[in-house]
C-alpha positions as CSV (number, residue, x, y, z in Angstrom):
1,X,15.8,13.3,-14.6
2,X,13.7,11.8,-11.8
3,X,10.9,14.1,-10.8
4,X,8.4,11.6,-9.3
5,X,8.9,8.9,-6.7
6,X,6.3,6.1,-6.6
7,X,6.7,3.9,-3.5
8,X,5.4,0.6,-2.2
9,X,4.7,0.4,1.5
10,X,5.1,-3.1,2.9
11,X,8.8,-4.0,3.0
12,X,9.8,-0.7,1.4
13,X,8.8,2.2,3.7
14,X,7.4,0.0,6.4
15,X,8.0,-3.3,8.1
16,X,6.3,-6.4,6.7
17,X,5.9,-7.6,10.3
18,X,3.8,-4.6,11.2
19,X,1.2,-5.5,8.6
20,X,1.2,-9.2,9.4
21,X,1.7,-9.1,13.2
22,X,-0.4,-6.0,14.0
23,X,-2.8,-5.0,11.3
24,X,-3.9,-8.4,10.0
25,X,-4.5,-9.8,13.5
26,X,-6.5,-6.7,14.5
27,X,-8.7,-7.1,11.4
28,X,-9.2,-10.8,11.9
29,X,-10.2,-10.2,15.6
30,X,-12.6,-7.3,15.0
31,X,-14.0,-7.5,11.5
32,X,-16.9,-9.7,12.5
33,X,-18.3,-7.3,15.1
34,X,-17.4,-4.4,12.8
35,X,-19.6,-5.9,10.0
36,X,-22.4,-7.0,12.3
37,X,-22.7,-3.5,13.8
38,X,-22.4,-1.5,10.6
39,X,-23.9,-3.7,7.9
40,X,-27.4,-2.2,8.1
41,X,-26.7,1.5,8.9
42,X,-23.4,2.2,7.1
43,X,-23.7,2.6,3.3
44,X,-19.9,2.4,2.8
45,X,-19.9,-1.0,4.5
46,X,-23.0,-2.2,2.7
47,X,-21.4,-1.3,-0.7
48,X,-18.3,-3.4,0.1
49,X,-20.5,-6.3,1.3
50,X,-22.3,-6.2,-2.0
51,X,-18.9,-6.7,-3.7
52,X,-18.0,-9.5,-1.3
53,X,-21.2,-11.3,-2.1
54,X,-20.7,-10.9,-5.8
55,X,-17.1,-12.2,-5.8
56,X,-17.7,-15.1,-3.4
57,X,-21.2,-16.2,-4.4
58,X,-22.4,-16.1,-0.9
59,X,-25.9,-14.7,-0.4
60,X,-25.9,-11.0,0.3
61,X,-28.3,-11.5,3.3
62,X,-26.0,-14.1,4.9
63,X,-24.0,-11.8,7.0
64,X,-22.2,-14.6,8.9
65,X,-21.3,-16.2,5.6
66,X,-19.9,-13.0,4.3
67,X,-17.8,-12.6,7.5
68,X,-16.5,-16.1,7.1
69,X,-15.4,-15.2,3.5
70,X,-13.7,-12.1,4.7
71,X,-11.9,-14.1,7.5
72,X,-10.7,-16.6,4.9
73,X,-9.4,-13.8,2.7
74,X,-7.5,-12.3,5.6
75,X,-5.9,-15.7,6.4
76,X,-4.9,-16.2,2.8
77,X,-3.7,-12.6,2.3
78,X,-6.0,-12.2,-0.6
79,X,-5.7,-8.9,-2.5
80,X,-9.5,-8.5,-2.8
81,X,-10.5,-4.8,-3.2
82,X,-13.6,-5.0,-1.0
83,X,-11.6,-6.7,1.8
84,X,-8.9,-3.9,1.6
85,X,-11.6,-1.3,1.7
86,X,-13.2,-2.8,4.8
87,X,-9.9,-3.3,6.5
88,X,-9.1,0.4,5.9
89,X,-12.3,1.4,7.6
90,X,-11.6,-0.9,10.5
91,X,-8.0,0.1,10.9
92,X,-9.1,3.7,10.9
93,X,-11.0,2.9,14.1
94,X,-7.9,1.2,15.6
95,X,-5.6,4.1,14.7
96,X,-8.0,6.7,16.1
97,X,-8.5,4.7,19.3
98,X,-4.7,4.5,19.8
99,X,-4.6,0.7,19.5
100,X,-1.5,1.0,17.3
101,X,0.6,3.5,15.3
102,X,1.8,3.1,11.7
103,X,5.4,1.8,11.3
104,X,7.8,3.7,9.1
105,X,11.5,3.0,8.8
106,X,13.6,5.9,10.2
107,X,15.5,6.2,6.9
108,X,12.2,6.3,4.9
109,X,10.8,9.0,7.3
110,X,14.0,11.0,6.9
111,X,14.2,10.9,3.1
112,X,10.5,11.2,2.3
113,X,10.6,14.6,4.0
114,X,13.9,15.5,2.3
115,X,12.7,14.5,-1.2
116,X,9.5,16.5,-0.6
117,X,11.4,19.5,0.5
118,X,13.6,19.2,-2.7
119,X,10.6,19.4,-4.9
120,X,10.1,15.8,-5.8
121,X,6.5,14.6,-6.1
122,X,5.8,11.6,-3.9
123,X,3.1,9.0,-4.6
124,X,2.2,5.7,-3.0
125,X,1.2,2.5,-4.9
126,X,0.2,-0.4,-2.6
127,X,-2.2,-3.3,-2.6
128,X,-3.8,-1.9,0.6
129,X,-6.6,0.6,0.0
130,X,-5.9,4.3,-0.3
131,X,-7.6,4.7,3.1
132,X,-5.2,2.2,4.6
133,X,-2.2,4.0,3.0
134,X,-3.3,7.3,4.4
135,X,-3.7,5.8,7.8
136,X,-0.3,4.2,8.1
137,X,1.4,7.5,7.1
138,X,-1.1,9.7,8.9
139,X,-0.8,7.9,12.2
140,X,2.8,6.9,12.0
141,X,5.2,6.5,14.9
142,X,7.1,9.5,13.5
143,X,4.1,11.8,13.0
144,X,1.8,12.7,10.1
145,X,3.5,12.1,6.8
146,X,0.5,12.6,4.6
147,X,1.4,16.3,3.7
148,X,4.5,15.0,1.9
149,X,2.5,12.8,-0.6
150,X,0.8,14.2,-3.7
151,X,-1.4,11.1,-4.2
152,X,-2.1,7.4,-3.6
153,X,-2.9,4.4,-5.9
154,X,-4.3,1.0,-4.9
155,X,-5.5,-2.0,-6.8
156,X,-8.2,0.0,-8.5
157,X,-5.6,0.9,-11.1
158,X,-4.8,-2.8,-11.5
159,X,-2.6,-5.4,-9.9
160,X,0.9,-4.5,-8.9
161,X,2.5,-7.2,-11.0
162,X,0.8,-6.0,-14.2
163,X,2.5,-3.5,-16.5
164,X,-0.8,-2.0,-17.5
165,X,-1.3,-0.8,-14.0
166,X,1.8,1.4,-14.2
167,X,0.7,2.7,-17.6
168,X,-2.5,3.7,-15.9
169,X,-0.6,5.5,-13.2
170,X,1.5,7.3,-15.7
171,X,-1.6,8.4,-17.6
172,X,-3.2,9.8,-14.4
173,X,0.0,11.6,-13.5
174,X,0.6,13.0,-17.0
175,X,4.3,12.4,-16.8
176,X,6.9,10.7,-19.0
177,X,7.9,7.2,-17.6
178,X,11.6,8.0,-17.4
179,X,10.9,10.8,-14.9
180,X,9.4,8.3,-12.4
181,X,11.3,6.1,-10.0
182,X,9.4,3.2,-8.4
183,X,10.6,1.7,-5.1
184,X,9.6,-1.8,-4.1
185,X,10.9,-5.0,-2.4
186,X,9.1,-7.3,-4.9
187,X,11.0,-8.1,-8.1
188,X,7.9,-9.0,-10.1
189,X,6.5,-5.5,-9.4
190,X,9.7,-3.9,-10.5
191,X,9.6,-5.8,-13.7
192,X,6.0,-4.7,-14.5
193,X,7.0,-1.1,-13.9
194,X,10.1,-1.4,-16.1
195,X,7.9,-2.8,-18.9
196,X,6.0,0.5,-18.7
197,X,9.2,2.4,-19.0
198,X,9.5,3.4,-15.4
199,X,12.9,3.4,-13.6
200,X,13.1,1.2,-10.5
201,X,15.1,0.5,-7.3
202,X,14.8,-2.8,-5.5
203,X,14.7,-2.4,-1.7
204,X,16.4,-5.3,-0.1
205,X,16.5,-4.4,3.6
206,X,17.6,-7.8,5.0
207,X,19.4,-10.9,3.8
208,X,21.8,-11.4,1.0
209,X,21.8,-9.0,-1.9
210,X,20.4,-10.6,-5.1
211,X,22.6,-11.3,-8.2
212,X,20.8,-8.9,-10.6
213,X,21.4,-6.1,-13.1
214,X,18.7,-4.1,-11.3
215,X,19.5,-1.2,-9.0
216,X,19.4,-2.5,-5.5
217,X,19.3,-0.4,-2.3
218,X,19.4,-1.4,1.4
219,X,17.6,1.8,2.5
220,X,16.4,5.1,1.3
221,X,19.8,6.8,1.9
222,X,21.2,4.5,-0.9
223,X,18.2,5.4,-3.1
224,X,19.1,9.1,-2.5
225,X,22.6,8.4,-3.8
226,X,21.0,7.0,-6.9
227,X,18.8,10.0,-7.3
228,X,21.8,12.4,-7.1
229,X,23.6,10.5,-9.9
230,X,20.6,10.8,-12.3
């Protein structure tokens, strides 16, 4: 019986276009000034810049060089943990200033609340930082959805296409894999979760349905039909 739902964000609960057309451009436009203004006086920013320097080989004192690295990572959609952390800090500023609100599909908003009210435990696993995850749900167009979630996972548990990452999540949750349903729009992520024994549902919101033996759903209402059968 499914007792836990683990969900991706981009393409699953929320539009891919929101991330690529709103969040990424905002980060690209503002991250330079954000770093210049906070590099010296903000320990959280300084810690992430240490990691950027270590991963890129750019001298830690070369702030403009580090900004250039971050800009290139944004352009290339790199899943670098320090970039995700810095983007989360920057997006928090944007959300709080009302520059944008987090997108959530109406069906996802509806069923996340229903599942929570039915006693299912809801968790997020996304390549975006935990801070970014909390922001997109906390400042969503439909209101604050953070009370419905029991926890969040990002790339600190491992890459989303690696089966060990899902084993790490299971260990932290302390549950049997067959009690967990993972929702994602990326087949490679589903395969990795399945290798860890987790059940999956492939969200295909647009385009032709794939020829696959996997469970496929157009929206969260169809996922709910699946849950009621299990």
